[in-house]
C-alpha angles and dihedrals in degrees: 000000000000130000112235137202123228110241124219089248090057092049088049089058091046103043123074120273093237089065089053096054093048089052091052093051092049091053091047092053091045093052091044097053130084112224116243102211109214134187088261093058091049086060089052091052093050092047090056090050090050089052090045091057088061095054132084103236125190125226116278092022120161084239087071086079093064106097124179117263136221132198089253094049126115099287095221098042097110093048095047102034112025107095116229094024128107124180130199128239090283093055093252116139107256107162127041116186118172097149117157094008099135089237122164122195144074139273090245093107096038111116104224090173095057094043095048090131094070114128097169123040119174123173098148125145102025136100102264115150139177126064129315103251121242085230089079084090087079091072091083096160092054112136100163126036124172120171092150123141099030138103100259112154136185124052135317099264111239088224090080083075087075091061090099095168092052112124102163122041118176114178096145125138101027137113096256114148142176125058135324106252118229090232088083085076087073094070095093091162094061116127099171131026119180117178101148125131097040136106096253113154140182125049135326106257113245087222094074086080086076089071092097091162093056113126103165120030118175123169102151128138096041136107097255116154140185123054132315105263115242090221087078082079087074093066093099094170096052118130101168129037118175118173098148128141100028131108097258116154139185128056128320104261112248086219088076084076088072093066096098095166089056114123100167130036119175118171098147127136095039133104098258114157139182123055133316107265113247087214089078083076086076090067097099097169094050114131102165126040114174117174098145124139101031135107099259117150144174121053133336105247117247090219090076085078085080094069094098092167093052113126101162127044120175120175096141124141098024131112097257116155141180125053131323106260111244090219087077084079087072093068093094095165090060117129102169129030118178115182099145126133100030135106098260117149139180128058128324103255115255083218091078085081090079094061091096093163093056116123102166126036120175122174099150126143098033135113097250117156139187126054131317103263114243089219088080083077086078094066095095092165092057115125102163123039115175117177099151129139100026135108098256116153139183126053131324104257117250086219091075086075086076093069093098092171094051116124104164127038121175120176095148124146098026132112097253116154134186123053141305105271116248085223088078084082084078094062098093092165095049108122103167134031125179122182099146122143102029135102098265118151141175125059131320106256129235122250098062093110095118097061125120095190131024125178118182099147124141096026136105101258117153139177127049128324110252120267093228095057105128090011091152093039095240097117111119104157124041120171117173102143123139098034135109096250117152143182126054129314109275123254092239090062093048089066098037101127096172096063115124105169126014132174121189096154125140098021131106101257117154135188145098107303087207093071106016093082133052135196114296112193094184100036116125106164130029128167121181096156124140095034137109102254118147137181132071132307113263122222087228088085087074088059092066092091096184097049110125101163125036117172118182102152127143099029134112097256114154138184129050132317109257113242089225089076084082088072089067092103096166094050114121102167127033115177111181095145126133097033134104101262119157134186132052130319100260112248084222090077082085089077096060089097093173093055113135103158123029117178116178096150128142099025133106100258115153139182126060132319104262114247085217087073086077089068087072094091095169092055113134105167129030124175119177095151124146101022133112096260117151140175125064129313103266117247089224088082084089088084093064092099094160100036111124101166122048121170120175093151126145101025136104101263114154145184123044130331102254119245090231084079084087087069091067094085094159094058113131095168129030119175116178096149125132096036136107098254119154144183125053126318107262117248089225091086083087087083095061093093096160095052116136100167133029123179119177096148128139097028133110097256115153139180127058128314107263119247083230089085088074089068096056117102117282115255096033117154106239125186116176096149128141098028134110099260121149141187139035117346106227115252102255136135090232090073097052091090097019119126107241104149121127092048104106094181098060122100135175142115095290132112114280095010124108117240115261109251096214092059095066090065098045120115119263094242088056106123093230090050091055089048093051090051088051092052092049096043101037096078090052093047091044090055095049092048089049093056090049088051095050093050089047091050095053090049088047093054093046092052087043091061090057104038136050117261113262128212113280120252115249102192134090109058103346121140127231129178112162127150115238093352137097099245096215093049090047095050091055092044093054092048089053097042094051093036090241092318100309123187092239088069094049114116100169148359128214139166098281101039153315121294120221133189112233125188104200092171134002091267098026113080121163136179115239122202109203105202123226110254089239088057097050105036118096090021115148097240098200093049088042095052090048090054089049094052088047093052095042085063092063109110117183131133093231101048122079108249113246106210097183150276139280125197124191134166088259104022136043120176146158120227119220142175111274118234122197106217099050129215123352085230094057089052098044093049091049110088091206100043095042091069088063088067100081118187094267092053090049094050088050092049088055095048090049095053089047091051090047093050092045092057093045090051102038110018101046124081108241099023115250119228112200098202096190108056105166139135089260090062095050113090128194130212127210092282092052089249109152125239127187115233137188093035112160094005093117091049094045089054096046106048090121097023124120086213097065093117096037117117112281133169137078119305110255091031102061116110108247092238091064091070089071104016099051089201125110119217136172089266091061087058088050090055090049092050089052088057093045091050093053091046093053089051094041096042088226139055112289092227113176102348111202086235143347094221122141090238093056102039094074129124095253091060105038104018117126103262090206094081129046125261114280125243117270092262096049092042087060090058091047095053088048091056085049094053092046093050088050089054092049091052090061105139085224108075089203092061094051117101121244117251087247090059089047093051092047092052092054090048092049088054091056093052 
């Protein structure tokens, strides 16, 4: 929905013919008369020159024609030579038009008293700022006033209400605030009133109902509140009424049904409630009715079927219930019908088949039941049909094959059964078809060769895929996974060079893999796993130069792996596991520099692990388990700086575990079990601080267990069973539940081990002796203390019932680390300021705790995040405080300041800088607040986030990875400048956690590689930044965009429709942000830019 501006031609059609004749006569008189320049008009000219001197004027401005005058100058010079100036027959300045002149300045020096003869005053599309002076009342002859698209601020002066001859008033697209004064109701000659895109607040004055001559009334995109006055029902000449994107509440007045001349009514994006008045059915001339994004409830009135002229009807995103009235089928002029995202139930009316002019029908996200009416096949002009996310059942009507203009059909996530009609072969313009997650069966029909996208996953389709699929080589997306499809891959798909993403997994496809697939120059993702393909791998796969993910697991593929696979330099994931592959791992694999995940498990591969695999420096997951590999583990593994999952189990690897294993500091899982490894366990394992699981069982390792194990993270899963280890097991909690059986030479005070004989004779002051005593006595002491604690707790609770709660003691073992504050004092102050963390002070809740606003002093407000007990317990306090101190040293204008941390027996919390506007997410999802974010603010937000992340990644030592960039973690200050929050929180609370490398982040913002790599890198933050940047531009989460192509990601396609189009200069910056976001969303992390590069490109654009 776009706001419109009434043209002069439209006004000529609407206004009376007498007025037209009078205007033409006036123009003829004006053109045929010779100006008589007077002394008074000399004063007017000099007044304009004085005002000109106060302005900033660009080169080649029309004001360059305004030369100073003298008494002996050519009398008619200003009227004949000053551009933008028109005089009347007496030589007095009558019209001033400086529109689109690039002027900067104010109206402070403008002489309203000397220029009182003005009838036409146009300063639109400039950079004027400051208030509109109250002296404007002196322009009593003014008929046309246009100050639109500037930066005027302050209030609308009430004195404008004295301009009784005013017919046109344009003040839209400024920074005008305050309420609308009731004096505007005195402008009884007004035909057009545009106040949209400002910051106006308060109610709409009921006096505006006096403007009986008003034809066009637009006040959208403000902060107006209160109800829509019923007096607007008196504006009998009104054609256009736009009140959208405000904070209006209450019901829609039934009196609006009196506006019989109304052609456009838009009140969307407000907080209106109640039902839709049936009186709107009286508006027989209505063409557009937009009520979307409100809180409207109850039924859709059947009287709306009387609106025979209606072309656009938008009721989406409300709380409408009940069935769709069949009378809507009488709106035969309708082009667009939006009913999606409501609570509508019942069937889709068969009467919709009468809407022959309909081009866009969207009823998704409701509770519609019954079958899809066959009458929809009559809508031969239909281009878009969205019926997704309902409870529709029955078959897809064969009559939909008549919709020759249809380009998009979405029926996903219903309960449809039956088959896809063969009549769909007639839909030559169909580009996307989504039927996934239904109960459809049968075969996929012929005649879908024109499709760009086809989604049929999670159904019961069977049989072969049609031969003509991708007949015209337009198919980019093909998703048919999780069905019962059989047979070989069709010949048409073998030659489908347009294919970008394809999923055939979890079906019953057969065929020789050597011949079933061709060369796909654009293919990025292919999954054919869990099928019955056989044959050998072709070297042609290396010719798919854009391939990033190739999954062929769980088939019957045999033969060796072609060395040419090493030429797939873009490949990030290769999964050939659970097949029958033989031969050696090609050393050419070392050339796959982009590889992140390599799965070759459960085959019959033999030979050594090529040392060239060490060249895969980006590798994060390697699984070579259950093969016949032999030889030693190559020392080149030291180059795997990013690996977190390494499984070489169930092979025949021998010799010792290389000490270079200690370089794999990001490892979370290491499995070398079921091999022939010998020698001692290297002490370098102490460097594996992120390890969660270690399995070295069923080898021939000997010697003692290194004391280095005591430095590994607590809670680690250790299996050292069935080796030849000897000696004392180190006293460490990690061995309490460890698997150590099958090592006869081990001893120690752990379950299943014999007691070491030499420990009995040790002196009582021996450190190990004391430790054993502690291990024995601690359970008994703990039980005793627990008993005392429970008794004390019961007594405390009894006392608490009869006495007021006292402030908590903050001594004896509590931790404080607060920059520039006394920790103990701040602790007490925060408890007092939040009334002991009462919900009344809560301003947000996150994954780690609840955030409270605490006013410590009148001008000292902080945000306090009280940590959930599950987050703060078992935290290593020393390490925690070291991290806090490091994070409090971070200084950047776009990063929320962390003041410090308090820990008490009952409360633990982080203390942050408080930012007034709250989270970016809370603003974007609020239809009222979102309009305050104009395009320049949005671009600046994206730049600020880029700058903050660039600082964290490139200027902090060590670099800080945020791990959870989303609009919820971007906070805005009073000037709408963005600040990154919650940086380091996940790390702070997981210093000792075994889940430190688990997938964290917010769904919808997580980089795709995290799903299988489980390791967060800077490039994961870059991906999340790309999502945030798109969300800021789009005003909503990008979800599953149809494409990320540069042609599609432009402002016209994805820009937030709630705000007006930007100026060309700002639009250039918006498109830069879109292009950078697109680069950040590259599926290959290596191809994503760094945040430093993104920040520098923004800076370069500013220069």
